[in-house]
N, C-alpha and C positions, 0 to 999 in steps of 0.2 A: 362792133359791140354785140355781145350775146343777146339772143332773143329769149324773153321770158316765156316758157311753155306753160307754167302754172302761175296764175295771179290771183291772190286772195286779199280782198280789201274789206275790212270791218265786218267780218263774218260773225254772226250771232246765232246761237242755238240754245233753246231751253227745253227741258223735259218737265212737264207740269210746272211746278213753282221753282225748279232749280235751273238757274242759268249756267250752262256748262261752258259755252264759248261766248266771251264778252267783248268781241271786237278783235278778231284774229287777223293779222296782216303779215303776208310774206310772199315772196316770188321765188320760183325755181327756174334756173336757166337750162337751155337745151344741153343734153349730155351730162348733166350734173347728178351726183348722188347727194341728195338733200335729206338730212336726218331731222325728224321731228322728235325731240327728246323730252320726256316728261315722266313723272312718277305714275304709278298705276292709278287710273281714274282721272287723269289730267284732261282727257278729252281728245287724245290722239286719234282713236278709232272713229270718233264722231267727225273729226276733220276729214279723214279719208272717206268715210261714208258719204259726206256731202260732195267731195271732189269727184267721187266715182258714180254719182247720181243715184245712190242707194237711199239717200235721205235728203229731204228738202231743208234748206236753211230758213231761219226766221227772217233774216235780212243780211245784206252785204252783196258784194260783187265778186263772183267766183268764175274765172275763165280757165279752161284747160284746152291747150292747142288752138287757142283763138276762138273757142266756142263757149257760150254761156251755159253753165251746167244745168240751169233750170229751163231756159227757153230752147236750148239746142241739145237736149240730153242724148238724143240718138246719135248725133255727130260725135259727142264726147265719148260715148260707149264704143264707137268704131275706132277711136284713136287710142284707147287705153286698155290695160289689163290689170287685174288685181289678184293678189295672193293674200288671203286672210291669215289669221293667227293659227289656224289648224288646216292641214292639207285637205283639199277638196277633191279626194280621189274616190273612185268606185273600187273598193277593195276586192270585189268579185272578178274584176277585169284584170288582165295583165297590164304591165306598163305600156306596152305598145298599143293595146286596145284602148286604154285611157286617152292616149295621144290622138289616135285615129278618130275616136268619138268627138273630141273637141274640134279637130280639123274638119270633120264633116259638118258639125254644127256651124262652124264659121265659114263654110262654103269654100274651103281651100282646095285647089286642084291637087291631085296626086297625094291624098292623105297618107298613104302608106310610105311614100318616099319622104314626106315631111317628118313623119314619126321616126323613121330610121335615122334621119339626119340629126334629130334632136336627141335621140337615145345615145348616139355616138358622141355628140357634143357634151352631154352631161354625164358621160361615163356609165351609162346604164345598158349598154348593148347586151352584155352577158345576162342581165336580169330581164331582158325585154319580154320574154314569154313566161315570166313568173308572176303570179297574182300579186297585185299591189299591196294587199294586206300582209304579205310575207316580207315586205321591204323593211329595212331598218328606218329609224326616224330620219336620218340624213338623206337616205335614198328617196323616201316619200317626199321630203321637202324639195329635193332636186327635181323630181318628177313633176311636182306641183308647179314649180317655177318654169320648167320646160313647157308645160301646158299653157302657161300664161303668155309664152312667146309666140304661140301660133297666131298667124295673121300679122306678124311684125308690128306690134303696137308701138306708138311713139313714146308712150309713158307707161311705166309700170309702178303700181302702188304695192308696197310690201309692208303689211301691217304686222309688226312683231314677228318677223319671219323665222326667228330661232327660238321662240317660246317652247320650253319643254325639251329642247335638244341637249344632248351631252356635248362636252367641249369639242370633241373631234367632229361631230356632225355640224356644230356651229361653224367651225373653220371651213368645212366643205361648202356650206352655204355662202359664207363670206367670199370664198374664191369665185363662186358662181356669180355673185352680185358684181364683184369687181370686173369680171369678164364681160358682163352685160354692159356696164358703163363704158368700158374700153371700146365696145362696139358702137357707141353713140346713143344708147338708150337712156332716156331721162328716168331717174328713179327717185321716188319719194318713199323714204323708209321711216317707219315709226318704230321706236324702241324705248325700253326703259333700262337697257343695258348700256352703261356709259362706255365700256370697252368696245362695244359694237359700233357706236357712233364714232369713236376715235379711230377705229380701224378702217371704216368704210367711207365716211362722209367727206365731201368737199367742203360743205358748209353745214352748220348745225343751228337749229332754232330751238330754244328752250321754251316749252309751253308750261305755264304755271299760273294758277289763279284765273284760268279762262282766257289768258292773253299770251302772246309771244313776248317774253320779257327781254330777250336779246337774241341776235342772230350774228353768226360770223364763222370764220374758219377756226380751227383749233388754235392757231397762233394768235388770232385776234381775241379769242376767249381767254387765253392765258394772260394776255396783257391786262385784262380786267381783274385778274386775281390780285389781292392785296400783297404788297411787297413783303418778302420774308426777311427775317434777320439772318444774315449770312454768318455762319460760324466757321466750320471747317470746310464745308463744300456747299455751293449754292444748289438748293433743291429745286428741281423742276416740278411744278404742281401737276397732279394728275387731273384728268377731266372730272373725276368725282369730287375732288376738292374745289375745283372751279365751279362746278354745278351747285354745290352746297353754298359756296361763298356768294354767288350771284343771287340765289334764292333768299339767303339771309339778308343780304343788302336790300333787296326789293321789299322784304317784309319788315325792314327796320330793326332787325335783331342784331 
């Protein structure tokens, strides 16, 4: 049986008088791409911030790699990496210098060798000595993800990784994410792009109204879609149709 690398039980979080997370529950297995899907403002980033120790929850049990995120935050930070909605690069440095800086901060031996290996892996060798602020959107995001791999983290959090990217750059990032998962990295991905979840995720959790309203594979979610009247050809529902149908059902509409 697979081992749960991320375990979230009854997670609550409020900001002033607004309760954003109202008892969130889910698990992510080792080597899985798990997509947290929800509309803008649903609380996806708040979940990631709690999981990555950037924010304290009000209540609930949250474990990452077997460590409690509140009581064992240092151990959690040593096991994870995070890529936020916008690339965290120093534009004045070259791609190689950005990678070497992170490698040195993480105490990695042979930072230059690690940087060169990652540049090759992410197709950035030719741009290695170019300033990062001259990179395209897709290249910046690939470099950002490459930086998050330094120190071989067990879990990577990708918070809206393709926000603001054009379709070609999004496909580049998707290919990178799939490659990471194929190598055994556990990935928790937040997105509001239904196509992105459908392309990448082994399982999808829909966050709505402060709670996870359903979790499953694409096939399992499609089974929840109301049966269609078959006329000339049976139509396979899109993830967007499933998403909207599940939310309407939960809201009693």
